[in-house]
BALOBA-1460 file (C-alpha; in Angstrom, 3 decimals):
// residues 349
<rec num="1" residu="m" x="0.000" y="0.000" z="0.000"/>
<rec num="2" residu="k" x="1.483" y="3.335" z="-1.107"/>
<rec num="3" residu="l" x="1.078" y="6.087" z="1.480"/>
<rec num="4" residu="t" x="2.468" y="9.457" z="2.487"/>
<rec num="5" residu="a" x="4.525" y="9.453" z="5.681"/>
<rec num="6" residu="v" x="4.731" y="12.748" z="7.563"/>
<rec num="7" residu="y" x="7.722" y="12.935" z="9.928"/>
<rec num="8" residu="l" x="7.713" y="15.208" z="12.977"/>
<rec num="9" residu="e" x="11.249" y="15.876" z="14.189"/>
<rec num="10" residu="p" x="10.958" y="17.290" z="17.749"/>
<rec num="11" residu="q" x="12.660" y="20.585" z="18.579"/>
<rec num="12" residu="n" x="11.512" y="20.526" z="22.206"/>
<rec num="13" residu="g" x="9.182" y="18.587" z="24.466"/>
<rec num="14" residu="y" x="5.496" y="18.290" z="23.636"/>
<rec num="15" residu="k" x="2.470" y="18.177" z="25.899"/>
<rec num="16" residu="t" x="-0.325" y="16.649" z="23.808"/>
<rec num="17" residu="p" x="-0.182" y="12.988" z="22.633"/>
<rec num="18" residu="l" x="-0.894" y="13.137" z="18.906"/>
<rec num="19" residu="r" x="-3.552" y="10.489" z="18.405"/>
<rec num="20" residu="s" x="-5.558" y="10.463" z="15.163"/>
<rec num="21" residu="d" x="-8.565" y="12.410" z="16.500"/>
<rec num="22" residu="t" x="-6.390" y="15.071" z="18.151"/>
<rec num="23" residu="l" x="-4.186" y="15.318" z="15.070"/>
<rec num="24" residu="w" x="-7.201" y="15.728" z="12.773"/>
<rec num="25" residu="g" x="-8.615" y="18.478" z="14.991"/>
<rec num="26" residu="i" x="-5.298" y="20.362" z="14.982"/>
<rec num="27" residu="l" x="-5.120" y="20.068" z="11.198"/>
<rec num="28" residu="c" x="-8.682" y="21.385" z="10.849"/>
<rec num="29" residu="w" x="-7.814" y="24.580" z="12.724"/>
<rec num="30" residu="a" x="-4.665" y="24.939" z="10.622"/>
<rec num="31" residu="i" x="-6.686" y="24.515" z="7.391"/>
<rec num="32" residu="r" x="-9.022" y="27.254" z="8.613"/>
<rec num="33" residu="s" x="-6.106" y="29.578" z="9.351"/>
<rec num="34" residu="v" x="-4.345" y="28.985" z="6.021"/>
<rec num="35" residu="h" x="-7.119" y="28.317" z="3.484"/>
<rec num="36" residu="g" x="-10.079" y="30.046" z="5.128"/>
<rec num="37" residu="e" x="-13.280" y="28.862" z="6.775"/>
<rec num="38" residu="p" x="-15.107" y="27.844" z="3.540"/>
<rec num="39" residu="a" x="-12.290" y="25.367" z="2.765"/>
<rec num="40" residu="l" x="-12.582" y="23.879" z="6.258"/>
<rec num="41" residu="v" x="-16.384" y="23.610" z="6.024"/>
<rec num="42" residu="k" x="-16.080" y="21.688" z="2.743"/>
<rec num="43" residu="f" x="-13.300" y="19.479" z="4.160"/>
<rec num="44" residu="i" x="-15.463" y="18.459" z="7.141"/>
<rec num="45" residu="a" x="-18.651" y="18.099" z="5.079"/>
<rec num="46" residu="d" x="-16.966" y="15.563" z="2.788"/>
<rec num="47" residu="y" x="-16.565" y="13.183" z="5.754"/>
<rec num="48" residu="q" x="-20.255" y="13.407" z="6.578"/>
<rec num="49" residu="g" x="-20.932" y="12.256" z="3.040"/>
<rec num="50" residu="d" x="-18.708" y="9.176" z="3.580"/>
<rec num="51" residu="k" x="-16.189" y="10.441" z="1.029"/>
<rec num="52" residu="g" x="-13.508" y="12.074" z="3.185"/>
<rec num="53" residu="a" x="-10.515" y="12.953" z="1.064"/>
<rec num="54" residu="l" x="-7.888" y="12.110" z="3.704"/>
<rec num="55" residu="s" x="-7.450" y="9.313" z="6.239"/>
<rec num="56" residu="l" x="-4.948" y="9.768" z="9.050"/>
<rec num="57" residu="s" x="-3.196" y="7.342" z="11.351"/>
<rec num="58" residu="s" x="-2.130" y="8.229" z="14.878"/>
<rec num="59" residu="c" x="1.466" y="9.305" z="15.469"/>
<rec num="60" residu="f" x="3.978" y="6.536" z="16.166"/>
<rec num="61" residu="p" x="7.704" y="6.642" z="16.969"/>
<rec num="62" residu="y" x="10.554" y="6.201" z="14.542"/>
<rec num="63" residu="i" x="14.295" y="6.083" z="15.054"/>
<rec num="64" residu="e" x="17.013" y="6.974" z="12.549"/>
<rec num="65" residu="l" x="19.615" y="4.207" z="12.338"/>
<rec num="66" residu="c" x="22.500" y="4.202" z="9.926"/>
<rec num="67" residu="n" x="23.221" y="0.973" z="8.057"/>
<rec num="68" residu="e" x="25.448" y="-0.196" z="5.195"/>
<rec num="69" residu="q" x="23.098" y="1.221" z="2.547"/>
<rec num="70" residu="c" x="23.135" y="4.738" z="4.006"/>
<rec num="71" residu="d" x="25.303" y="7.485" z="2.585"/>
<rec num="72" residu="k" x="27.288" y="8.305" z="5.723"/>
<rec num="73" residu="k" x="29.179" y="11.140" z="4.041"/>
<rec num="74" residu="d" x="25.940" y="13.075" z="3.576"/>
<rec num="75" residu="n" x="24.693" y="12.142" z="7.077"/>
<rec num="76" residu="k" x="21.642" y="10.395" z="5.679"/>
<rec num="77" residu="y" x="19.921" y="7.920" z="7.976"/>
<rec num="78" residu="c" x="17.558" y="5.053" z="7.422"/>
<rec num="79" residu="k" x="14.444" y="5.196" z="9.545"/>
<rec num="80" residu="t" x="13.073" y="2.285" z="11.555"/>
<rec num="81" residu="h" x="9.309" y="2.729" z="11.935"/>
<rec num="82" residu="y" x="7.284" y="1.332" z="14.817"/>
<rec num="83" residu="f" x="3.613" y="0.338" z="14.684"/>
<rec num="84" residu="p" x="1.091" y="-0.733" z="17.351"/>
<rec num="85" residu="l" x="1.126" y="-4.469" z="18.034"/>
<rec num="86" residu="p" x="-2.088" y="-5.990" z="16.567"/>
<rec num="87" residu="q" x="-4.304" y="-7.634" z="19.161"/>
<rec num="88" residu="l" x="-4.463" y="-11.316" z="18.289"/>
<rec num="89" residu="y" x="-6.375" y="-14.138" z="19.937"/>
<rec num="90" residu="r" x="-4.066" y="-16.362" z="21.969"/>
<rec num="91" residu="d" x="-5.151" y="-19.687" z="23.431"/>
<rec num="92" residu="n" x="-2.596" y="-19.468" z="26.230"/>
<rec num="93" residu="p" x="-3.868" y="-20.932" z="29.532"/>
<rec num="94" residu="l" x="-1.978" y="-20.417" z="32.778"/>
<rec num="95" residu="k" x="0.709" y="-23.004" z="33.476"/>
<rec num="96" residu="a" x="0.980" y="-22.368" z="37.216"/>
<rec num="97" residu="e" x="-0.347" y="-24.982" z="39.635"/>
<rec num="98" residu="t" x="-0.357" y="-23.085" z="42.941"/>
<rec num="99" residu="f" x="-2.028" y="-19.802" z="43.801"/>
<rec num="100" residu="d" x="1.289" y="-17.978" z="44.397"/>
<rec num="101" residu="d" x="2.713" y="-19.229" z="41.090"/>
<rec num="102" residu="c" x="-0.483" y="-18.137" z="39.356"/>
<rec num="103" residu="v" x="-0.137" y="-14.605" z="40.776"/>
<rec num="104" residu="r" x="3.495" y="-14.411" z="39.631"/>
<rec num="105" residu="e" x="2.647" y="-15.660" z="36.145"/>
<rec num="106" residu="m" x="-0.213" y="-13.211" z="35.774"/>
<rec num="107" residu="t" x="2.019" y="-10.352" z="36.983"/>
<rec num="108" residu="t" x="4.682" y="-11.321" z="34.423"/>
<rec num="109" residu="r" x="2.092" y="-11.412" z="31.637"/>
<rec num="110" residu="k" x="0.802" y="-8.000" z="32.691"/>
<rec num="111" residu="d" x="4.326" y="-6.547" z="32.570"/>
<rec num="112" residu="i" x="4.907" y="-8.061" z="29.121"/>
<rec num="113" residu="k" x="1.617" y="-6.647" z="27.834"/>
<rec num="114" residu="k" x="2.530" y="-3.219" z="29.196"/>
<rec num="115" residu="n" x="5.969" y="-3.197" z="27.558"/>
<rec num="116" residu="l" x="5.013" y="-4.822" z="24.268"/>
<rec num="117" residu="t" x="2.994" y="-2.003" z="22.702"/>
<rec num="118" residu="y" x="4.947" y="-1.260" z="19.517"/>
<rec num="119" residu="v" x="6.870" y="-3.447" z="17.071"/>
<rec num="120" residu="s" x="9.224" y="-2.530" z="14.247"/>
<rec num="121" residu="q" x="7.895" y="-2.432" z="10.689"/>
<rec num="122" residu="d" x="9.587" y="-5.754" z="9.810"/>
<rec num="123" residu="l" x="7.867" y="-7.546" z="12.694"/>
<rec num="124" residu="f" x="4.608" y="-5.706" z="12.005"/>
<rec num="125" residu="e" x="4.586" y="-6.929" z="8.398"/>
<rec num="126" residu="q" x="5.351" y="-10.466" z="9.589"/>
<rec num="127" residu="i" x="2.237" y="-10.281" z="11.766"/>
<rec num="128" residu="l" x="0.228" y="-8.951" z="8.811"/>
<rec num="129" residu="r" x="1.291" y="-12.005" z="6.787"/>
<rec num="130" residu="g" x="0.169" y="-14.328" z="9.589"/>
<rec num="131" residu="e" x="3.659" y="-15.711" z="10.203"/>
<rec num="132" residu="k" x="4.545" y="-17.322" z="13.512"/>
<rec num="133" residu="l" x="6.427" y="-14.949" z="15.800"/>
<rec num="134" residu="p" x="8.747" y="-15.508" z="18.793"/>
<rec num="135" residu="d" x="7.363" y="-15.642" z="22.329"/>
<rec num="136" residu="d" x="6.538" y="-12.354" z="24.065"/>
<rec num="137" residu="e" x="9.792" y="-12.017" z="26.010"/>
<rec num="138" residu="t" x="11.896" y="-12.532" z="22.867"/>
<rec num="139" residu="l" x="9.607" y="-10.182" z="20.945"/>
<rec num="140" residu="i" x="10.223" y="-7.406" z="23.485"/>
<rec num="141" residu="k" x="13.984" y="-7.754" z="23.016"/>
<rec num="142" residu="l" x="13.618" y="-7.633" z="19.220"/>
<rec num="143" residu="a" x="11.164" y="-4.733" z="19.104"/>
<rec num="144" residu="k" x="12.940" y="-2.203" z="21.389"/>
<rec num="145" residu="p" x="10.561" y="0.689" z="20.663"/>
<rec num="146" residu="p" x="11.911" y="4.205" z="21.432"/>
<rec num="147" residu="a" x="9.433" y="5.185" z="24.144"/>
<rec num="148" residu="p" x="9.107" y="8.915" z="24.965"/>
<rec num="149" residu="a" x="10.026" y="9.986" z="28.492"/>
<rec num="150" residu="s" x="7.228" y="11.748" z="30.380"/>
<rec num="151" residu="l" x="8.550" y="14.372" z="32.804"/>
<rec num="152" residu="p" x="6.492" y="16.430" z="35.309"/>
<rec num="153" residu="v" x="7.103" y="20.173" z="34.959"/>
<rec num="154" residu="t" x="6.153" y="22.764" z="37.586"/>
<rec num="155" residu="r" x="4.387" y="25.892" z="36.344"/>
<rec num="156" residu="n" x="3.003" y="29.089" z="37.912"/>
<rec num="157" residu="t" x="-0.663" y="30.026" z="37.715"/>
<rec num="158" residu="i" x="-0.946" y="33.448" z="36.055"/>
<rec num="159" residu="n" x="-3.244" y="36.244" z="37.218"/>
<rec num="160" residu="r" x="-4.740" y="37.307" z="33.883"/>
<rec num="161" residu="i" x="-6.032" y="40.615" z="35.307"/>
<rec num="162" residu="k" x="-2.808" y="41.897" z="36.901"/>
<rec num="163" residu="g" x="-0.440" y="40.109" z="34.564"/>
<rec num="164" residu="g" x="1.629" y="38.449" z="37.286"/>
<rec num="165" residu="t" x="1.714" y="35.221" z="39.277"/>
<rec num="166" residu="l" x="-1.581" y="34.372" z="40.976"/>
<rec num="167" residu="e" x="-1.156" y="34.510" z="44.739"/>
<rec num="168" residu="r" x="-3.270" y="33.152" z="47.560"/>
<rec num="169" residu="d" x="-2.452" y="33.869" z="51.218"/>
<rec num="170" residu="g" x="0.756" y="35.529" z="50.071"/>
<rec num="171" residu="r" x="1.991" y="32.457" z="48.187"/>
<rec num="172" residu="g" x="2.247" y="31.709" z="44.494"/>
<rec num="173" residu="q" x="-0.008" y="28.992" z="43.073"/>
<rec num="174" residu="l" x="1.881" y="26.130" z="41.406"/>
<rec num="175" residu="f" x="0.649" y="23.273" z="39.242"/>
<rec num="176" residu="h" x="2.270" y="20.373" z="37.415"/>
<rec num="177" residu="v" x="1.959" y="19.215" z="33.806"/>
<rec num="178" residu="d" x="3.512" y="16.255" z="31.993"/>
<rec num="179" residu="e" x="5.807" y="16.864" z="29.059"/>
<rec num="180" residu="h" x="6.921" y="14.178" z="26.606"/>
<rec num="181" residu="h" x="10.516" y="14.086" z="25.368"/>
<rec num="182" residu="l" x="12.078" y="11.856" z="22.700"/>
<rec num="183" residu="a" x="15.683" y="10.697" z="22.532"/>
<rec num="184" residu="d" x="18.202" y="11.896" z="19.958"/>
<rec num="185" residu="k" x="17.576" y="10.640" z="16.386"/>
<rec num="186" residu="t" x="14.025" y="9.731" z="17.408"/>
<rec num="187" residu="g" x="10.795" y="11.352" z="16.274"/>
<rec num="188" residu="l" x="7.138" y="10.805" z="15.436"/>
<rec num="189" residu="f" x="5.440" y="9.989" z="12.157"/>
<rec num="190" residu="f" x="1.898" y="9.492" z="10.895"/>
<rec num="191" residu="l" x="0.544" y="8.082" z="7.645"/>
<rec num="192" residu="v" x="-1.920" y="9.682" z="5.234"/>
<rec num="193" residu="k" x="-4.174" y="8.069" z="2.625"/>
<rec num="194" residu="g" x="-5.213" y="10.488" z="-0.079"/>
<rec num="195" residu="d" x="-3.819" y="13.544" z="-1.863"/>
<rec num="196" residu="i" x="-2.011" y="15.799" z="0.617"/>
<rec num="197" residu="k" x="-1.662" y="18.684" z="-1.843"/>
<rec num="198" residu="p" x="-2.327" y="21.543" z="-1.417"/>
<rec num="199" residu="l" x="-4.709" y="21.468" z="1.567"/>
<rec num="200" residu="l" x="-2.649" y="19.419" z="4.014"/>
<rec num="201" residu="l" x="0.763" y="20.728" z="2.950"/>
<rec num="202" residu="g" x="-0.288" y="24.310" z="3.660"/>
<rec num="203" residu="a" x="-1.732" y="23.337" z="7.042"/>
<rec num="204" residu="l" x="1.401" y="21.406" z="8.056"/>
<rec num="205" residu="n" x="3.681" y="24.243" z="6.975"/>
<rec num="206" residu="y" x="1.634" y="26.550" z="9.201"/>
<rec num="207" residu="l" x="1.863" y="24.115" z="12.138"/>
<rec num="208" residu="s" x="5.647" y="23.895" z="11.777"/>
<rec num="209" residu="h" x="5.631" y="27.563" z="12.856"/>
<rec num="210" residu="a" x="2.578" y="27.582" z="15.167"/>
<rec num="211" residu="g" x="3.235" y="24.281" z="16.985"/>
<rec num="212" residu="f" x="1.180" y="21.162" z="17.783"/>
<rec num="213" residu="g" x="-0.983" y="20.709" z="20.869"/>
<rec num="214" residu="g" x="-0.874" y="22.435" z="24.236"/>
<rec num="215" residu="d" x="1.616" y="25.017" z="25.560"/>
<rec num="216" residu="r" x="2.612" y="26.188" z="22.081"/>
<rec num="217" residu="t" x="3.080" y="29.734" z="23.420"/>
<rec num="218" residu="v" x="5.868" y="28.559" z="25.736"/>
<rec num="219" residu="g" x="7.761" y="26.633" z="23.069"/>
<rec num="220" residu="k" x="6.211" y="23.152" z="23.340"/>
<rec num="221" residu="g" x="5.025" y="21.022" z="20.442"/>
<rec num="222" residu="w" x="7.469" y="22.412" z="17.911"/>
<rec num="223" residu="f" x="8.532" y="20.025" z="15.136"/>
<rec num="224" residu="k" x="10.449" y="20.165" z="11.890"/>
<rec num="225" residu="i" x="8.323" y="18.438" z="9.255"/>
<rec num="226" residu="h" x="9.531" y="16.125" z="6.491"/>
<rec num="227" residu="y" x="7.607" y="14.011" z="3.949"/>
<rec num="228" residu="d" x="7.904" y="10.711" z="2.147"/>
<rec num="229" residu="e" x="5.217" y="10.472" z="-0.537"/>
<rec num="230" residu="n" x="6.315" y="6.948" z="-1.520"/>
<rec num="231" residu="f" x="6.082" y="5.148" z="1.804"/>
<rec num="232" residu="i" x="5.337" y="1.444" z="1.322"/>
<rec num="233" residu="l" x="3.574" y="-0.777" z="3.850"/>
<rec num="234" residu="n" x="3.404" y="-4.374" z="2.606"/>
<rec num="235" residu="e" x="0.020" y="-6.078" z="3.038"/>
<rec num="236" residu="p" x="-0.938" y="-9.721" z="2.261"/>
<rec num="237" residu="n" x="-2.646" y="-10.466" z="-1.063"/>
<rec num="238" residu="e" x="-5.521" y="-12.549" z="0.381"/>
<rec num="239" residu="p" x="-6.363" y="-11.037" z="3.786"/>
<rec num="240" residu="n" x="-9.150" y="-12.147" z="6.130"/>
<rec num="241" residu="a" x="-8.765" y="-9.368" z="8.708"/>
<rec num="242" residu="c" x="-7.536" y="-5.818" z="9.230"/>
<rec num="243" residu="t" x="-5.989" y="-3.807" z="12.041"/>
<rec num="244" residu="t" x="-6.469" y="-0.109" z="12.658"/>
<rec num="245" residu="l" x="-3.638" y="2.424" z="12.947"/>
<rec num="246" residu="s" x="-6.034" y="5.094" z="14.194"/>
<rec num="247" residu="l" x="-8.743" y="5.478" z="16.775"/>
<rec num="248" residu="y" x="-11.885" y="4.118" z="15.137"/>
<rec num="249" residu="h" x="-15.592" y="4.877" z="15.644"/>
<rec num="250" residu="p" x="-17.766" y="2.389" z="13.674"/>
<rec num="251" residu="n" x="-20.378" y="3.515" z="11.186"/>
<rec num="252" residu="e" x="-23.664" y="1.971" z="12.349"/>
<rec num="253" residu="k" x="-25.465" y="3.009" z="9.153"/>
<rec num="254" residu="q" x="-23.076" y="0.760" z="7.212"/>
<rec num="255" residu="g" x="-23.794" y="-2.128" z="9.589"/>
<rec num="256" residu="e" x="-20.219" y="-2.434" z="10.825"/>
<rec num="257" residu="i" x="-21.041" y="-3.380" z="14.434"/>
<rec num="258" residu="k" x="-23.637" y="-5.942" z="13.368"/>
<rec num="259" residu="y" x="-21.162" y="-7.472" z="10.913"/>
<rec num="260" residu="f" x="-18.417" y="-7.766" z="13.549"/>
<rec num="261" residu="e" x="-20.793" y="-9.491" z="16.004"/>
<rec num="262" residu="d" x="-21.080" y="-12.623" z="13.834"/>
<rec num="263" residu="d" x="-19.901" y="-15.680" z="15.830"/>
<rec num="264" residu="k" x="-17.696" y="-16.867" z="12.955"/>
<rec num="265" residu="f" x="-15.345" y="-13.940" z="13.670"/>
<rec num="266" residu="d" x="-14.740" y="-14.822" z="17.336"/>
<rec num="267" residu="e" x="-11.036" y="-15.553" z="16.793"/>
<rec num="268" residu="i" x="-10.480" y="-12.554" z="14.518"/>
<rec num="269" residu="l" x="-12.250" y="-9.785" z="16.416"/>
<rec num="270" residu="n" x="-9.988" y="-8.542" z="19.238"/>
<rec num="271" residu="y" x="-10.061" y="-4.965" z="20.456"/>
<rec num="272" residu="t" x="-9.659" y="-2.441" z="23.255"/>
<rec num="273" residu="l" x="-12.182" y="0.346" z="23.832"/>
<rec num="274" residu="e" x="-11.227" y="3.848" z="24.908"/>
<rec num="275" residu="l" x="-13.329" y="6.835" z="25.974"/>
<rec num="276" residu="r" x="-12.310" y="9.988" z="24.096"/>
<rec num="277" residu="g" x="-13.454" y="13.503" z="24.914"/>
<rec num="278" residu="g" x="-11.649" y="16.767" z="25.541"/>
<rec num="279" residu="r" x="-12.124" y="20.397" z="24.659"/>
<rec num="280" residu="l" x="-12.712" y="22.256" z="21.431"/>
<rec num="281" residu="g" x="-10.336" y="25.152" z="20.994"/>
<rec num="282" residu="f" x="-7.267" y="26.526" z="19.248"/>
<rec num="283" residu="f" x="-5.497" y="29.761" z="20.124"/>
<rec num="284" residu="n" x="-8.149" y="32.397" z="20.879"/>
<rec num="285" residu="y" x="-11.204" y="30.280" z="20.060"/>
<rec num="286" residu="k" x="-13.625" y="29.962" z="23.002"/>
<rec num="287" residu="q" x="-13.037" y="26.563" z="24.594"/>
<rec num="288" residu="v" x="-15.999" y="24.173" z="24.744"/>
<rec num="289" residu="r" x="-15.982" y="20.672" z="26.236"/>
<rec num="290" residu="k" x="-17.001" y="17.937" z="23.786"/>
<rec num="291" residu="d" x="-19.194" y="14.981" z="24.638"/>
<rec num="292" residu="a" x="-17.088" y="11.846" z="25.162"/>
<rec num="293" residu="i" x="-17.493" y="8.875" z="22.809"/>
<rec num="294" residu="l" x="-16.259" y="5.274" z="22.841"/>
<rec num="295" residu="m" x="-13.683" y="4.335" z="20.214"/>
<rec num="296" residu="f" x="-11.635" y="1.297" z="19.250"/>
<rec num="297" residu="k" x="-7.968" y="1.734" z="20.128"/>
<rec num="298" residu="e" x="-5.052" y="1.477" z="17.697"/>
<rec num="299" residu="g" x="-4.026" y="-2.157" z="17.170"/>
<rec num="300" residu="s" x="-7.581" y="-3.508" z="17.419"/>
<rec num="301" residu="v" x="-8.258" y="-6.277" z="14.892"/>
<rec num="302" residu="f" x="-11.448" y="-6.729" z="12.821"/>
<rec num="303" residu="p" x="-12.698" y="-9.064" z="10.094"/>
<rec num="304" residu="i" x="-12.536" y="-7.809" z="6.517"/>
<rec num="305" residu="k" x="-15.841" y="-6.317" z="5.377"/>
<rec num="306" residu="k" x="-16.071" y="-6.964" z="1.650"/>
<rec num="307" residu="g" x="-16.917" y="-3.942" z="-0.443"/>
<rec num="308" residu="a" x="-16.111" y="-1.467" z="2.337"/>
<rec num="309" residu="a" x="-14.089" y="1.409" z="0.902"/>
<rec num="310" residu="q" x="-13.894" y="3.078" z="4.305"/>
<rec num="311" residu="y" x="-14.422" y="2.023" z="7.910"/>
<rec num="312" residu="g" x="-15.892" y="4.342" z="10.501"/>
<rec num="313" residu="k" x="-17.372" y="7.819" z="10.508"/>
<rec num="314" residu="n" x="-16.965" y="11.259" z="12.046"/>
<rec num="315" residu="p" x="-19.836" y="11.525" z="14.541"/>
<rec num="316" residu="i" x="-21.352" y="14.885" z="15.463"/>
<rec num="317" residu="v" x="-20.582" y="15.281" z="19.178"/>
<rec num="318" residu="l" x="-21.887" y="18.816" z="19.741"/>
<rec num="319" residu="t" x="-24.514" y="21.080" z="18.185"/>
<rec num="320" residu="p" x="-25.087" y="24.818" z="18.786"/>
<rec num="321" residu="d" x="-26.735" y="25.453" z="22.152"/>
<rec num="322" residu="p" x="-27.155" y="29.093" z="23.318"/>
<rec num="323" residu="v" x="-27.620" y="27.951" z="26.937"/>
<rec num="324" residu="n" x="-24.902" y="25.349" z="27.500"/>
<rec num="325" residu="n" x="-22.446" y="26.370" z="24.756"/>
<rec num="326" residu="p" x="-23.069" y="30.068" z="24.017"/>
<rec num="327" residu="g" x="-19.789" y="30.411" z="22.088"/>
<rec num="328" residu="l" x="-20.545" y="27.557" z="19.685"/>
<rec num="329" residu="h" x="-22.128" y="28.407" z="16.323"/>
<rec num="330" residu="h" x="-21.646" y="25.199" z="14.312"/>
<rec num="331" residu="d" x="-21.754" y="21.413" z="14.643"/>
<rec num="332" residu="v" x="-18.625" y="19.744" z="16.017"/>
<rec num="333" residu="s" x="-17.294" y="16.545" z="14.427"/>
<rec num="334" residu="h" x="-14.995" y="14.004" z="16.082"/>
<rec num="335" residu="y" x="-12.592" y="12.128" z="13.810"/>
<rec num="336" residu="g" x="-13.393" y="8.406" z="13.839"/>
<rec num="337" residu="i" x="-12.265" y="7.011" z="10.458"/>
<rec num="338" residu="g" x="-10.430" y="3.704" z="10.824"/>
<rec num="339" residu="f" x="-7.009" y="3.639" z="9.155"/>
<rec num="340" residu="m" x="-7.216" y="-0.047" z="8.235"/>
<rec num="341" residu="v" x="-4.287" y="-2.238" z="7.222"/>
<rec num="342" residu="k" x="-5.044" y="-5.679" z="5.769"/>
<rec num="343" residu="m" x="-3.718" y="-8.807" z="7.501"/>
<rec num="344" residu="n" x="-4.125" y="-12.566" z="7.855"/>
<rec num="345" residu="v" x="-5.250" y="-14.130" z="11.127"/>
<rec num="346" residu="e" x="-4.800" y="-17.876" z="11.518"/>
<rec num="347" residu="s" x="-7.584" y="-19.787" z="13.306"/>
<rec num="348" residu="t" x="-6.641" y="-22.038" z="16.226"/>
<rec num="349" residu="k" x="-9.687" y="-24.268" z="15.676"/>
């Protein structure tokens, strides 16, 4: 599958995890700033008509590693991409015989599950082909994903009226936020299906100056942006399943949930649900809290739905309400298109 890879090379720490729905929202505000509100209205309306021009994955880590094929004189590096580990059915009963051994085994499995979240592209494509992989402990050693470090940072609460630090009982008011930092030669990337010119390119160029996510005004979320319009992700020729690289909200009008509930897909369908909400807002726009919705998490696995050109939809999560949301004058969409990658899942029956 030919895709466009967008690389975000960090220039500082960043506050906001760039999942597909957050990323799409940031891009929407950037499209509005660069191309104008009519362009954004059309861009969003296309998704409601089940013909969205662009599909986005969430952001995943990459690391630049030099190998024999790299041109070291020009300081060019080959990138190793990491993808979420697909959730596969495993008939793996506990081997422990005593209660204490059972607790230890379950604790070990929990630790492995926590650490084995991403795999390199080579291992990811092996999983897509349905090939047998090493056990979990060996897989962790092979994968070695470059996890970002989350660091708590102390900040002062600002008195917006007086322009200084907010004080109470003669003392300044402090709070803590988490910042994410990536190691040297490590960055983030996301994939795009569809034509990125000129709409997305203009928006991304704007964001390279404006920043991504929270605390942009204090230097967070700043990235240099690079592109690869010929990124290849190898999929099997005769798949029976797919895994999502984005958060995914099923389209009930297309019968997706009903299709997945068929008993014959018991060993294919494996997923994790996540509640997603948050606030609407960018720069000086009045902030409004969105209604939370349930979504399938990245790495969830589903059966192939024949004839489906697109999985998921962008649900409307807020409508204008002069009482509860007086600053809102339009419907609010939440990005829920599944970025599906085809794969083969072997049955254990």
